[in-house]
Backbone as CSV, one residue per row, in Angstrom:
resi,resn,N_x,N_y,N_z,CA_x,CA_y,CA_z,C_x,C_y,C_z
1,ASP,24.540,-167.453,8.699,24.477,-166.463,9.446,23.452,-165.795,10.447
2,THR,23.736,-165.508,11.435,23.059,-165.090,12.081,22.139,-163.696,12.032
3,LEU,22.793,-162.646,10.943,22.400,-161.556,10.669,22.050,-161.556,8.938
4,SER,20.951,-160.695,8.744,20.404,-160.734,7.117,21.384,-159.995,6.369
5,ARG,22.060,-160.830,5.247,22.798,-159.726,4.912,22.230,-158.637,3.801
6,ALA,20.900,-158.863,3.909,19.965,-157.472,3.179,20.126,-156.092,4.166
7,ASN,20.165,-156.394,5.386,19.797,-155.267,6.504,21.081,-155.148,7.725
8,GLY,21.733,-156.634,7.743,22.165,-156.455,8.818,21.734,-156.821,10.395
9,GLN,20.378,-156.801,10.099,19.632,-157.386,11.037,19.544,-159.231,11.811
10,PRO,19.233,-158.915,12.888,19.034,-160.510,13.210,18.287,-161.130,12.116
11,ASN,18.746,-162.707,11.748,17.973,-163.220,10.850,17.415,-164.503,11.526
12,PRO,16.348,-164.734,11.894,15.467,-165.431,12.911,15.327,-166.607,11.569
13,TRP,15.631,-166.635,10.553,15.296,-167.761,9.451,16.581,-168.603,9.113
14,GLY,17.766,-168.165,10.021,19.148,-168.970,9.618,19.237,-170.181,9.732
15,ALA,18.603,-170.933,10.476,18.536,-172.077,10.663,17.690,-172.711,9.880
16,PHE,16.445,-172.359,9.364,16.116,-172.573,8.354,16.673,-172.936,7.065
17,ASP,17.932,-171.812,6.916,18.157,-171.613,5.447,19.210,-172.374,5.347
18,THR,20.123,-173.050,6.799,20.917,-174.165,6.623,20.600,-175.426,6.278
19,GLY,19.229,-175.599,7.050,18.411,-177.223,6.572,18.101,-177.325,5.234
20,ALA,17.809,-176.038,4.509,17.757,-176.089,2.774,18.861,-176.325,2.268
21,ALA,19.813,-175.307,3.025,20.948,-175.944,2.321,21.623,-177.255,2.351
22,THR,21.740,-177.483,3.414,21.994,-178.904,3.930,21.486,-179.946,3.162
23,GLU,20.142,-180.007,2.903,19.149,-180.953,2.030,19.968,-180.804,0.517
24,ASN,20.188,-179.702,-0.178,20.658,-179.796,-1.158,21.965,-180.133,-1.242
25,LEU,23.057,-179.957,-0.223,24.237,-181.045,-0.252,24.109,-182.388,-0.150
26,HIS,23.174,-182.776,0.758,22.900,-184.620,0.662,22.497,-185.003,-0.936
27,LEU,21.735,-184.325,-1.497,21.031,-184.489,-2.883,22.743,-184.633,-3.851
28,GLU,23.018,-183.374,-3.833,24.173,-183.540,-4.695,25.554,-184.331,-4.455
29,ALA,25.348,-184.754,-2.990,26.381,-186.054,-2.619,26.159,-187.008,-3.144
30,VAL,24.753,-187.618,-3.004,24.070,-188.606,-3.867,24.328,-188.831,-5.238
31,ALA,23.954,-187.816,-5.993,24.071,-187.640,-7.314,25.387,-187.715,-7.893
32,GLN,26.433,-187.622,-6.886,28.025,-187.854,-7.312,28.412,-189.208,-6.944
33,GLY,27.377,-190.302,-6.574,27.878,-191.381,-5.816,28.630,-191.455,-4.216
34,LEU,28.371,-190.124,-3.554,28.710,-190.072,-2.392,27.308,-190.441,-1.327
35,VAL,27.802,-190.516,-0.033,27.439,-190.390,1.195,27.584,-189.615,2.106
36,THR,26.217,-189.148,2.911,26.634,-188.010,3.802,25.874,-188.491,5.290
37,HIS,26.206,-187.746,6.020,25.999,-188.382,7.406,25.987,-187.106,8.589
38,PRO,24.594,-185.832,8.414,24.425,-185.031,9.337,24.396,-185.275,10.868
39,MET,25.305,-184.322,11.226,25.268,-184.932,13.016,25.071,-183.400,13.724
40,GLY,24.784,-183.950,14.924,24.315,-182.593,16.080,24.771,-183.219,17.149
41,GLY,24.777,-182.783,17.821,25.658,-183.051,19.474,26.830,-182.586,19.503
42,PHE,27.527,-181.917,18.635,28.751,-181.329,18.180,29.090,-180.236,19.256
43,ASP,30.363,-179.915,19.524,30.546,-178.849,20.364,30.926,-177.461,19.539
44,GLY,29.777,-177.084,19.267,29.680,-175.626,19.022,30.639,-174.752,19.102
45,PRO,30.856,-174.436,20.612,31.807,-172.951,20.695,33.416,-173.872,20.324
46,GLY,33.566,-175.243,20.668,34.701,-175.576,20.160,34.681,-175.460,18.574
47,PHE,33.990,-175.692,17.415,33.962,-175.451,16.382,34.503,-174.121,15.773
48,VAL,33.888,-173.323,16.765,34.134,-171.720,16.244,35.557,-171.235,16.871
49,GLN,36.288,-171.974,17.634,37.272,-171.402,18.196,38.287,-172.304,17.585
50,ALA,38.176,-173.574,16.803,39.254,-174.441,16.097,39.233,-173.874,14.695
51,PHE,38.243,-173.272,14.561,37.998,-172.957,12.862,37.827,-171.606,12.893
52,GLY,38.004,-170.691,13.537,38.492,-169.147,13.705,36.922,-168.457,13.116
53,ILE,35.406,-169.182,13.538,34.406,-168.867,12.956,33.983,-167.414,13.638
54,PRO,33.735,-166.636,12.699,33.365,-165.262,13.125,32.524,-165.348,13.908
55,GLU,31.745,-164.319,15.015,31.337,-164.334,15.881,29.350,-164.265,15.330
56,ARG,29.421,-163.411,14.107,27.982,-163.388,13.570,27.180,-164.866,13.308
57,PHE,28.749,-165.901,12.879,28.279,-166.722,12.276,27.891,-168.196,13.578
58,SER,26.781,-169.094,13.088,26.703,-170.096,14.764,26.312,-171.248,13.989
59,PRO,27.391,-172.599,14.442,27.765,-173.299,13.630,26.023,-174.438,14.322
60,VAL,25.586,-174.837,13.135,23.872,-175.693,13.180,24.155,-176.994,12.774
61,THR,24.799,-177.289,12.251,25.131,-178.844,11.845,26.663,-179.055,11.508
62,VAL,26.706,-180.626,11.307,28.278,-180.993,10.824,28.114,-182.280,10.158
63,VAL,28.595,-182.166,8.751,28.151,-182.822,7.492,29.252,-183.543,7.287
64,SER,29.374,-185.305,7.655,30.464,-185.844,6.806,30.335,-186.179,5.662
65,VAL,30.700,-186.143,4.623,30.902,-186.167,3.432,32.059,-187.418,2.890
66,GLY,31.393,-188.688,2.104,32.391,-189.593,1.617,32.132,-191.041,0.617
67,TYR,32.508,-191.908,0.853,32.386,-193.386,-0.077,31.699,-193.979,1.045
68,GLN,30.986,-194.659,0.759,30.038,-195.688,1.331,31.035,-196.893,1.600
69,GLY,31.044,-197.219,2.754,31.887,-198.362,3.239,30.764,-199.079,3.278
70,SER,30.905,-200.394,4.852,30.088,-201.469,4.644,30.194,-202.148,6.500
71,ALA,28.975,-202.201,6.661,28.770,-202.751,7.919,29.785,-203.557,9.006
72,GLU,30.519,-204.156,8.037,31.629,-205.513,8.464,32.691,-204.371,8.811
73,GLN,32.580,-203.137,8.656,33.963,-202.345,8.941,33.543,-202.032,10.011
74,LEU,32.555,-201.993,10.719,32.211,-201.295,12.067,32.351,-202.646,13.112
75,GLN,32.543,-202.117,14.259,32.548,-202.957,15.201,31.782,-202.698,16.686
76,GLY,31.162,-203.759,17.120,30.349,-203.260,18.762,29.090,-202.645,18.174
77,LYS,28.633,-201.415,18.982,27.657,-201.018,19.378,27.457,-200.196,17.526
78,LEU,28.461,-199.617,17.162,28.368,-198.971,15.894,27.665,-199.766,14.919
79,ARG,28.438,-201.405,14.675,27.714,-202.157,13.665,26.232,-202.479,13.976
80,GLU,25.861,-202.935,15.341,24.516,-202.882,15.725,23.732,-201.627,14.966
81,LEU,24.148,-200.244,15.636,23.055,-199.513,14.981,22.879,-199.575,13.439
82,GLU,23.978,-199.874,12.942,24.038,-199.697,11.202,23.429,-200.878,10.561
83,GLU,22.957,-201.745,11.325,22.553,-203.002,10.979,21.056,-202.831,11.653
84,ALA,20.536,-202.111,12.348,19.294,-202.365,12.954,18.282,-201.629,12.132
85,PRO,17.304,-202.377,12.070,16.001,-201.942,11.188,15.972,-200.069,11.832
86,ARG,15.580,-198.962,10.410,15.678,-197.815,10.787,13.945,-197.925,11.346
87,VAL,13.841,-196.975,12.488,12.420,-196.404,12.837,12.378,-195.001,12.839
88,ARG,11.299,-194.602,12.341,10.565,-193.189,11.841,9.453,-192.670,12.538
89,ARG,9.428,-191.218,13.073,8.283,-190.806,13.759,7.269,-191.166,12.849
90,PRO,5.944,-191.494,13.535,4.724,-191.825,12.417,4.645,-190.239,12.039
91,PHE,3.971,-190.431,10.390,3.232,-189.108,9.802,2.381,-188.460,10.444
92,GLU,1.527,-188.879,11.327,0.747,-188.368,12.176,0.993,-187.698,13.433
93,GLU,2.491,-187.696,13.603,2.872,-187.145,14.646,3.819,-185.665,14.332
94,SER,3.784,-185.743,13.252,4.686,-184.610,12.355,3.610,-183.228,11.684
95,VAL,2.922,-183.838,10.952,1.984,-183.280,10.438,0.669,-183.165,10.865
96,PHE,0.008,-181.650,11.033,-1.160,-181.122,11.608,-2.024,-180.921,10.773
97,ALA,-2.980,-180.371,11.124,-4.252,-179.775,10.498,-4.854,-178.527,11.812
98,GLY,-4.581,-177.443,11.347,-5.417,-176.254,12.189,-4.590,-176.133,13.506
99,GLU,-3.911,-177.092,14.039,-3.184,-176.785,15.128,-2.408,-177.810,15.417
100,PHE,-1.448,-177.223,16.349,-0.437,-178.451,16.632,-1.113,-179.475,17.386
101,GLY,-0.734,-180.771,17.357,-0.978,-181.939,17.982,-2.401,-182.328,17.364
102,LYS,-2.566,-181.781,16.589,-4.325,-182.604,15.750,-3.967,-183.161,14.337
103,PRO,-3.898,-184.521,14.131,-3.294,-184.995,13.252,-4.221,-184.610,11.952
104,LEU,-3.344,-184.651,11.091,-4.028,-184.291,9.975,-4.906,-185.644,9.032
105,ALA,-5.838,-185.678,9.019,-6.908,-186.648,8.513,-6.247,-187.183,6.960
106,PRO,-5.895,-188.464,6.777,-5.681,-189.013,5.431,-6.880,-188.727,4.331
107,LYS,-6.871,-188.811,3.208,-7.740,-188.494,2.238,-7.783,-190.193,1.661
């Protein structure tokens, strides 16, 4: 929701709220034996139009929820991506001390 329910004013934390709610969706799905896949890069205006989303709402993410398949069901590039080792951004590039870009020293 782009507007606060408390006072109808712009809600600058709407995307944060969406992220927190989405994380809870992922955790509950796993607890129920399901898998989730969050997606960005979707057609936001297309979603608004297709689903009749009111103007005060702005799509931030799309999440598919379902049962785990196997990589053997995939073909080509999708299979390669699924089977490739996961690469994560190093901790030092995401957590800072005192100012942006100054890595937090490990204890």
